[in-house]
Structures are given as C-alpha cells and as structure tokens.
C-alpha positions as CSV (number, residue, x, y, z in Angstrom):
1,M,0.0,0.0,0.0
2,F,2.8,2.4,0.9
3,E,4.5,1.6,-2.3
4,K,1.4,2.6,-4.3
5,I,1.1,5.8,-2.4
6,K,4.8,6.5,-3.2
7,Q,4.1,5.9,-6.9
8,I,1.1,8.3,-6.8
9,W,3.4,11.1,-5.7
10,Q,6.1,10.2,-8.2
11,I,3.8,10.4,-11.2
12,K,3.3,14.1,-11.8
13,D,-0.1,13.9,-13.6
14,L,-1.5,11.5,-11.1
15,K,-0.4,13.6,-8.2
16,K,-2.1,16.7,-9.7
17,S,-5.3,14.8,-10.3
18,F,-5.2,13.4,-6.7
19,L,-4.7,16.9,-5.2
20,F,-7.4,18.3,-7.4
21,V,-9.9,15.7,-6.2
22,L,-8.9,16.4,-2.5
23,G,-9.5,20.1,-3.2
24,M,-13.0,19.5,-4.6
25,L,-13.9,17.4,-1.6
26,V,-12.7,20.1,0.7
27,I,-14.9,22.6,-1.1
28,F,-17.8,20.3,-0.8
29,R,-17.4,19.8,3.0
30,I,-17.1,23.6,3.4
31,A,-20.4,24.1,1.5
32,A,-22.0,21.3,3.6
33,H,-21.3,23.3,6.8
34,I,-22.8,26.6,5.7
35,P,-26.5,26.4,6.9
36,I,-29.4,28.3,5.3
37,P,-30.5,31.1,7.7
38,G,-33.7,30.6,9.7
39,I,-33.2,26.8,10.5
40,N,-33.2,25.3,14.0
41,I,-30.2,22.9,13.5
42,E,-30.6,21.2,16.9
43,N,-34.2,20.2,16.3
44,L,-33.3,19.2,12.8
45,K,-30.6,16.8,14.0
46,E,-33.0,15.3,16.5
47,L,-35.5,14.6,13.7
48,F,-32.9,12.9,11.6
49,S,-31.8,10.7,14.5
50,R,-35.4,9.3,14.8
51,N,-36.2,8.9,11.1
52,E,-34.5,6.1,9.1
53,M,-35.6,7.5,5.7
54,L,-34.2,10.9,6.4
55,G,-31.0,9.2,7.6
56,M,-30.7,7.4,4.2
57,L,-31.4,10.7,2.4
58,N,-28.7,12.3,4.6
59,I,-26.2,9.6,3.5
60,L,-27.0,10.3,-0.2
61,S,-26.6,14.0,0.4
62,G,-23.1,13.4,1.8
63,G,-24.2,14.5,5.3
64,A,-25.2,18.0,4.1
65,M,-29.0,17.5,4.7
66,A,-28.6,17.2,8.5
67,N,-27.1,20.7,8.6
68,F,-29.7,22.1,6.1
69,S,-26.8,23.7,4.3
70,L,-26.5,25.4,0.9
71,V,-26.0,21.9,-0.6
72,A,-28.7,20.2,1.6
73,M,-30.2,18.1,-1.2
74,G,-26.7,16.8,-2.1
75,V,-26.6,14.6,-5.2
76,A,-29.8,12.7,-4.3
77,P,-31.9,14.3,-7.1
78,Y,-29.2,13.5,-9.6
79,I,-29.1,9.9,-8.4
80,T,-32.9,9.7,-8.7
81,A,-32.8,11.2,-12.2
82,S,-30.1,8.7,-13.3
83,I,-32.2,5.8,-12.0
84,I,-35.4,7.1,-13.8
85,I,-33.5,7.5,-17.1
86,Q,-32.0,4.1,-16.7
87,L,-35.4,2.6,-16.2
88,L,-36.9,4.5,-19.1
89,T,-34.0,3.2,-21.3
90,M,-35.6,-0.2,-21.0
91,I,-39.0,1.1,-22.0
92,I,-38.5,3.8,-24.6
93,P,-37.0,2.5,-27.9
94,R,-35.3,5.8,-28.7
95,L,-33.4,5.8,-25.4
96,E,-32.5,2.1,-25.9
97,E,-31.0,2.9,-29.3
98,L,-29.0,5.7,-27.8
99,S,-27.6,3.4,-25.1
100,K,-26.2,1.2,-28.0
101,E,-24.5,4.1,-29.8
102,G,-21.4,4.0,-27.6
103,A,-19.8,7.1,-26.1
104,T,-22.0,9.6,-28.1
105,G,-25.3,7.9,-27.0
106,H,-24.1,7.8,-23.3
107,Q,-23.3,11.5,-23.4
108,K,-26.9,12.3,-24.6
109,I,-28.4,10.0,-21.9
110,N,-26.2,11.8,-19.3
111,Q,-27.4,15.1,-20.6
112,Y,-31.0,14.0,-20.1
113,S,-30.2,13.0,-16.6
114,R,-28.8,16.4,-15.9
115,L,-31.8,18.2,-17.3
116,L,-34.2,16.0,-15.3
117,T,-32.2,16.7,-12.1
118,V,-33.3,20.4,-12.1
119,P,-37.1,19.8,-11.7
120,L,-36.5,16.9,-9.4
121,A,-34.3,19.1,-7.2
122,I,-37.0,21.8,-7.1
123,L,-39.7,19.3,-6.1
124,Q,-37.6,17.5,-3.5
125,S,-36.4,20.7,-1.9
126,Y,-39.9,22.0,-1.6
127,A,-41.2,18.7,-0.3
128,M,-38.4,18.7,2.3
129,I,-39.3,22.1,3.6
130,M,-43.0,21.1,3.8
131,I,-42.0,17.9,5.7
132,F,-39.9,19.9,8.2
133,R,-42.8,22.4,8.7
134,Q,-45.2,19.5,9.4
135,S,-42.8,17.6,11.7
136,G,-43.9,19.6,14.8
137,Q,-40.2,20.2,15.7
138,E,-40.1,23.9,14.9
139,I,-37.3,23.4,12.4
140,V,-38.4,25.9,9.7
141,G,-39.7,29.2,10.8
142,S,-42.5,31.1,9.0
143,L,-41.3,31.9,5.4
144,S,-43.0,34.3,3.0
145,K,-43.5,33.1,-0.6
146,F,-40.5,35.1,-1.8
147,E,-38.3,33.6,1.0
148,L,-39.6,30.1,0.3
149,F,-38.8,30.6,-3.4
150,N,-35.3,31.8,-2.6
151,V,-34.6,28.8,-0.3
152,V,-35.8,26.3,-3.0
153,M,-33.6,28.0,-5.6
154,V,-30.6,28.0,-3.4
155,M,-31.0,24.3,-2.6
156,T,-31.5,23.5,-6.3
157,A,-28.4,25.5,-7.2
158,G,-26.5,23.6,-4.5
159,T,-27.5,20.2,-6.1
160,I,-26.4,21.5,-9.6
161,F,-23.1,22.7,-8.1
162,L,-22.4,19.3,-6.5
163,M,-23.3,17.6,-9.8
164,W,-20.8,19.8,-11.5
165,L,-18.1,19.0,-8.9
166,G,-18.8,15.3,-9.2
167,E,-18.3,15.4,-13.0
168,L,-15.1,17.4,-12.6
169,I,-13.8,14.7,-10.2
170,T,-14.9,11.9,-12.5
171,E,-12.9,13.5,-15.4
172,K,-9.7,13.0,-13.4
173,K,-10.3,9.2,-13.5
174,I,-9.7,8.8,-9.7
175,G,-13.0,7.2,-8.8
176,N,-16.6,8.2,-9.5
177,G,-17.2,11.9,-8.5
178,V,-20.8,11.4,-7.1
179,S,-19.7,8.3,-5.2
180,L,-16.7,10.2,-3.7
181,L,-18.9,13.1,-2.5
182,I,-21.2,10.6,-0.7
183,F,-18.1,8.8,0.6
184,A,-16.6,12.1,2.0
185,G,-19.9,12.8,3.9
186,I,-19.9,9.3,5.5
187,V,-16.3,9.3,6.5
188,E,-16.5,12.8,7.9
189,K,-19.0,11.5,10.5
190,I,-16.7,8.8,11.9
191,P,-14.7,11.0,14.3
192,T,-17.9,12.6,15.7
193,S,-19.5,9.1,16.2
194,V,-16.4,7.8,18.0
195,Q,-16.2,10.9,20.2
196,Q,-19.9,10.6,21.2
197,T,-19.4,6.9,21.9
198,I,-16.4,7.6,24.2
199,A,-18.3,10.4,25.9
200,T,-21.2,8.2,26.8
201,F,-19.2,5.0,27.4
202,S,-19.4,3.1,30.7
203,N,-17.5,0.0,31.9
204,D,-20.5,-2.3,31.6
205,Q,-20.6,-1.6,27.9
206,I,-17.1,-2.8,27.1
207,F,-18.1,-6.3,26.1
208,N,-20.8,-5.1,23.8
209,L,-18.4,-2.6,22.2
210,L,-15.8,-5.3,21.5
211,I,-18.5,-7.5,19.9
212,L,-19.6,-4.5,17.9
213,I,-16.1,-3.8,16.6
214,V,-15.6,-7.4,15.6
215,L,-19.0,-7.4,13.9
216,S,-18.0,-4.2,12.0
217,L,-14.8,-5.9,10.7
218,I,-16.8,-9.0,9.7
219,T,-19.3,-6.8,7.9
220,I,-16.5,-5.0,6.0
221,A,-14.9,-8.3,5.0
222,G,-18.3,-9.6,3.8
223,V,-19.0,-6.4,1.8
224,V,-15.6,-6.8,0.1
225,V,-16.2,-10.5,-0.7
226,I,-19.8,-9.9,-2.1
227,T,-18.8,-6.7,-4.0
228,E,-15.8,-8.4,-5.7
229,G,-17.5,-11.8,-6.0
230,Q,-18.4,-13.0,-9.5
231,R,-19.1,-16.2,-11.4
232,N,-16.9,-16.6,-14.5
233,I,-18.8,-18.3,-17.4
234,P,-16.3,-19.9,-19.9
235,V,-16.6,-18.6,-23.4
236,T,-14.8,-19.9,-26.5
237,Y,-14.4,-17.9,-29.8
238,A,-14.4,-19.9,-33.0
239,R,-11.4,-19.6,-35.3
240,R,-12.0,-17.5,-38.4
241,I,-9.7,-17.1,-41.4
242,R,-9.5,-13.8,-43.3
243,G,-7.0,-13.8,-46.1
244,N,-3.8,-15.3,-44.8
245,R,-4.5,-14.6,-41.2
246,M,-6.4,-16.5,-38.5
247,Y,-8.5,-14.8,-35.9
248,G,-10.3,-16.1,-32.8
249,G,-9.7,-19.5,-31.3
250,T,-9.3,-18.0,-27.8
251,D,-10.8,-19.0,-24.5
252,T,-12.0,-16.3,-22.1
253,Y,-14.9,-15.9,-19.6
254,L,-18.0,-13.8,-19.1
255,P,-18.1,-12.4,-15.5
256,L,-21.4,-12.3,-13.7
257,K,-21.3,-10.2,-10.5
258,V,-22.9,-11.6,-7.3
259,N,-24.3,-8.2,-6.5
260,Q,-25.3,-6.6,-9.8
261,A,-27.8,-4.1,-8.4
262,G,-25.5,-2.3,-6.0
263,M,-27.3,0.1,-3.6
264,I,-30.4,0.6,-5.7
265,P,-32.6,-2.1,-4.0
266,I,-31.9,-0.5,-0.6
267,I,-32.9,2.9,-1.8
268,F,-36.1,1.6,-3.4
269,A,-37.1,-0.5,-0.4
270,I,-36.5,2.2,2.2
271,S,-38.6,4.7,0.1
272,I,-41.5,2.3,0.2
273,V,-41.3,0.8,3.7
274,L,-41.1,4.3,5.4
275,F,-43.7,6.0,3.2
276,P,-46.6,5.0,5.5
277,G,-44.8,6.5,8.5
278,L,-44.2,9.7,6.6
279,I,-47.8,10.0,5.5
280,G,-48.9,9.1,9.0
281,Q,-46.8,11.9,10.5
282,L,-48.5,14.4,8.2
283,M,-52.0,12.9,8.8
284,S,-51.6,12.9,12.6
285,R,-51.5,16.8,12.5
286,S,-54.9,17.0,10.8
287,G,-57.9,18.5,12.5
288,S,-60.1,15.6,11.5
289,V,-60.4,12.9,14.2
290,F,-60.6,10.1,11.7
291,I,-57.6,11.2,9.7
292,N,-55.7,11.7,12.9
293,K,-56.4,8.2,14.1
294,L,-55.5,6.8,10.7
295,G,-52.2,8.7,10.8
296,Q,-51.5,7.2,14.2
297,I,-52.0,3.7,12.8
298,F,-49.5,4.4,10.0
299,M,-47.0,5.7,12.5
300,T,-47.4,2.6,14.7
301,F,-46.6,0.4,11.7
302,T,-43.2,1.9,11.3
303,Q,-42.5,2.1,15.0
304,N,-42.8,-1.7,15.3
305,Q,-39.2,-2.7,14.8
306,L,-40.0,-6.4,14.0
307,I,-42.6,-5.7,11.3
308,Y,-40.5,-2.9,9.9
309,G,-37.3,-5.0,9.8
310,L,-39.0,-8.0,8.2
311,L,-40.8,-5.9,5.5
312,Y,-37.6,-4.0,4.8
313,F,-35.6,-7.2,4.4
314,I,-38.3,-8.7,2.0
315,L,-38.5,-5.6,-0.1
316,V,-34.7,-5.4,-0.5
317,V,-34.6,-9.0,-1.7
318,A,-37.5,-8.5,-4.1
319,F,-36.1,-5.3,-5.5
320,T,-32.7,-6.9,-6.0
321,Y,-34.4,-9.5,-8.3
322,F,-36.5,-6.8,-10.0
323,Y,-33.7,-4.3,-10.7
324,T,-31.2,-7.0,-11.8
325,S,-33.8,-8.3,-14.3
326,I,-34.0,-4.8,-15.7
327,I,-30.3,-4.2,-16.2
328,F,-29.2,-7.8,-17.0
329,H,-30.3,-9.1,-20.4
330,P,-29.3,-12.7,-21.1
331,T,-30.9,-12.8,-24.6
332,Q,-29.0,-9.7,-25.7
333,I,-25.7,-11.1,-24.3
334,A,-26.3,-14.4,-26.1
335,D,-27.0,-12.6,-29.4
336,N,-23.8,-10.5,-29.0
337,L,-21.8,-13.7,-28.3
338,Q,-23.3,-15.4,-31.4
339,K,-22.5,-12.3,-33.6
340,Q,-18.9,-12.3,-32.4
341,G,-18.4,-16.0,-33.0
342,G,-18.4,-16.9,-29.3
343,F,-20.2,-19.7,-27.5
344,I,-20.3,-21.4,-24.1
345,P,-18.8,-24.9,-24.4
346,G,-21.5,-27.6,-24.4
347,L,-24.3,-25.2,-25.3
348,R,-25.9,-24.1,-28.6
349,P,-25.7,-20.4,-29.4
350,G,-28.9,-18.4,-29.1
351,Q,-31.8,-19.2,-26.7
352,P,-30.1,-22.2,-25.0
353,T,-27.2,-19.9,-24.0
354,A,-29.6,-17.2,-22.8
355,D,-31.5,-19.7,-20.7
356,H,-28.2,-20.9,-19.2
357,L,-27.1,-17.4,-18.3
358,S,-30.5,-16.6,-16.8
359,A,-30.4,-19.7,-14.6
360,I,-26.9,-18.9,-13.3
361,S,-27.8,-15.3,-12.7
362,T,-30.9,-16.3,-10.7
363,R,-28.9,-18.7,-8.5
364,I,-26.0,-16.3,-7.7
365,M,-28.5,-13.4,-7.3
366,L,-30.0,-15.2,-4.3
367,V,-26.8,-14.8,-2.4
368,G,-26.5,-11.1,-3.3
369,A,-30.1,-10.4,-2.5
370,L,-30.0,-12.0,1.0
371,F,-26.7,-10.2,1.7
372,L,-28.2,-6.8,0.7
373,G,-31.2,-7.6,2.9
374,L,-29.0,-8.4,5.9
375,I,-26.9,-5.2,5.2
376,A,-30.1,-3.1,5.2
377,V,-31.5,-4.4,8.5
378,L,-28.1,-4.5,10.2
379,P,-28.4,-1.1,11.9
380,I,-31.8,-2.2,13.4
381,I,-30.2,-5.4,14.8
382,T,-27.1,-3.7,16.3
383,Q,-29.0,-0.8,17.9
384,N,-31.5,-3.1,19.6
385,I,-28.9,-5.7,20.8
386,F,-26.0,-3.5,21.7
387,K,-27.8,-0.2,22.5
388,F,-25.2,1.9,20.8
389,S,-27.2,4.5,18.9
390,T,-24.2,6.7,18.1
391,F,-21.9,4.0,16.9
392,A,-24.1,1.3,15.2
393,V,-23.0,-0.7,12.3
394,G,-24.6,1.1,9.3
395,G,-24.7,-1.5,6.6
396,A,-25.6,0.8,3.8
397,A,-22.9,3.3,4.7
398,I,-20.3,0.5,4.9
399,L,-21.5,-0.8,1.5
400,I,-21.0,2.6,0.0
401,V,-17.6,3.2,1.6
402,V,-16.1,-0.2,0.7
403,S,-17.5,0.0,-2.9
404,V,-16.1,3.5,-3.5
405,V,-12.7,2.6,-2.0
406,L,-12.4,-0.5,-4.2
407,E,-13.5,1.4,-7.4
408,T,-11.0,4.2,-6.6
409,V,-8.1,1.9,-5.9
410,K,-8.8,0.1,-9.2
411,Q,-8.8,3.3,-11.2
412,I,-5.6,4.5,-9.5
413,Q,-4.0,1.1,-10.2
414,A,-5.0,1.4,-13.9
415,Q,-3.4,4.8,-14.2
416,I,-0.2,3.6,-12.6
417,S,-0.1,0.7,-15.0
418,M,-0.6,3.0,-18.0
419,H,2.3,5.1,-16.8
420,E,4.5,2.0,-16.6
421,Y,3.5,1.0,-20.1
422,E,4.3,4.5,-21.4
423,G,7.8,4.2,-19.9
424,I,8.3,0.9,-21.8
C-alpha cells in the first residue's frame, strides 16, 4: 500500500489529479457546513436521528442535509434522475437505441439525466421544507412566498453545483465523482460518532463494544467479498480465417457479479417501507379525528421494529431481483456472443445460451439479495442488541464506503499501469 502511495506522488499527472480531487472534496465539505438562515439545527438533527428514511437521504446527500446547508439536497436528485432515465431506457425504444451508440449515446443520456435533475431538485427541496414544517419540531420558521422561493432555488443550485463538482472529479479518473462526494460525507461523521461513543461509554458496555467492533470488521470483509464476487462463465471464440490470417480461437470468460444491483434495491425499499410512516406523520396533525387516528395507525406500523425490519428485508430481496432483471439481459448477451463468433462450451448459441445465463444469474442473485437484505437491517439489529445509537454498524454506509474505495483503488492502479507501459 505504501509503495502505491509513493508511486502516486512520483507520477506528476496522477499527483495533480489526486490533489485536485482532494481540493474538490474540501470545497464540498465547506459548503456542507454553511447552513441556510432561519433553520433550527438542533431540532433538525433530533428529527434525523429518529427517522430512518431521512437518515438514508442524509447519506445520499453526503451528510449535508442534516445541517440544512447550501447543498442540503446533495446529489440525491441527480441519483434519482439517473435511475429514472436508466429505467426509461428499458421502456422507450429511442433511449434504448442511444444506449447502444457508444460514447455519443451515453453522453446524450447523461445530458437527459442532468436536465431531469433540475425539476426533481426543485420538487424534492420544496417537499423537504414542507415535511420539516409539518414535523412539529419547529425546524423551519415562517417563510414568505418570496423567502420560500429563494430557499428552494438555493437548494436546487446547490445540487447542480455538486453535480458539476462530481463530474469534474470523474474526469480526473480517480473514482466516480458522485460516489466520492457521498463517501466524504460518510467518512466525515466517523470522528464525531467515535467521540460521542467515548463520551457516553461506561465500563459495563465494554463487552458489547468489543463485539460491535468485531461485527463491523466481519461486515466490511463480507462487503468486500460480495462486491468483488463473480461467477466466471467460460466462453470460446471460434477460429476465423481472413485472407492469410487466422482470428479467434481464444478461450475467455464472461463475469457475472454476485451483486449486480448495488445500492439501488436498498434505496427503493426504504422509500416504500417508510412511506406509510411519513404519511402518518402528516395525517396525525390533521384537524379531522378520523384522519388523525388513521395517521397514528400508520406511524405505529413503522415504529414496530419487528414488522418494519421483516418488511424492509423482504422488499430489499424483491427489488434486487427486480432491478437485476432490468439491467441484465441474457438474450442480448447471447445474441452478441453469437454475432462475435463466441459460444459457451457444451451449449448451442442463441436461446439455450440465454437460458443458461439466466439460470446462473438467478442462483447467484439469491446470495447477493440475501446479503443486501441483511446489510439493510443490520443497523436495526445492532442498535436493539448493543444499545449503541451513536456507533451502530450502518450496513448501507459500509457498503458505499467499501465499494467507493475498491473502485477508486482500481482506477488509480489502472493509471499507474498505464504510466508504466508508457515508460516501456
């Protein structure tokens, strides 16, 4: 590891890119600590500590939402826009054609995602202000229409600013910019969580703390194994003769990732499972007795940890299968292999190959889905067993951190290898 760090500082271009990325992350963290005037930060943090959905949104914002800063929405609207465009690509023929046009098509699709981010950021920022108003925590004071418009525009501009920073970071080829912004927000919270844990620590908690640390290390190792885990499908390319030269005749493999869906199923599941509680919180403030009681029923549903955890786990597993079926197309892969003269040994090209790939993907997907479900409910388990609310094992946060670190290390390694080849 230290040898790689030494190589980074020895390669001039890589060192400049690395320092540039660090500078962008510093700018992001400065903006994340500049709050919008008129917000009660203490009441806001208390609300976030009691609401799992807001906690997930805070993770996606890189920790900026809990401060209600200039960049409070973070990159969450951009992530939402990218997911929507990705889903529409599977439905709208024109977008599907663009996705097959290589770099030019992907640039147009990315542009659509950027344009969609603006209205989504406006809607989400307005919805967030309304939720804080209805929370009963006196977070947002009385705002005139003009002041409300200004706050929404500032929050929208903050999202666009972070989206621009993320793309600048991505251009340096040291990790994905959006992922690194989220990563910086999560890592920034670690010293505060450790400090709070030490401040409230007592001698009778030492055994639970040791178990929690071991569980954290096991979780990190498990995330690495699942993230890097893949099933290699052997592929053979037939020999072809063109003129006096022979092409093909090579053996390679087709990698199928154990976790192809990433964080998307967790985001989908938590949006649905906590929606009744959010609606219930708004209904409970109604003047109608019936609506108020109905809101209390919805709130009780999310407060039951057992029902909430089981439903959350089931939804994560279900969405893993759903989202993987959208992004993984066995028939298209089989057709591409056949066009390129490739085949899986022992199988006929075409539909038999597609059926084989689909069967293998379904089997290995079960492991990835169960793991994502366990990762999702891990904070609930650790908080209820070990009673450490400030230093619980956040599975989603660990999944993001480990995935970003692995991706960044791979890109840095690729640039170091390119520099070595240039020297040769």
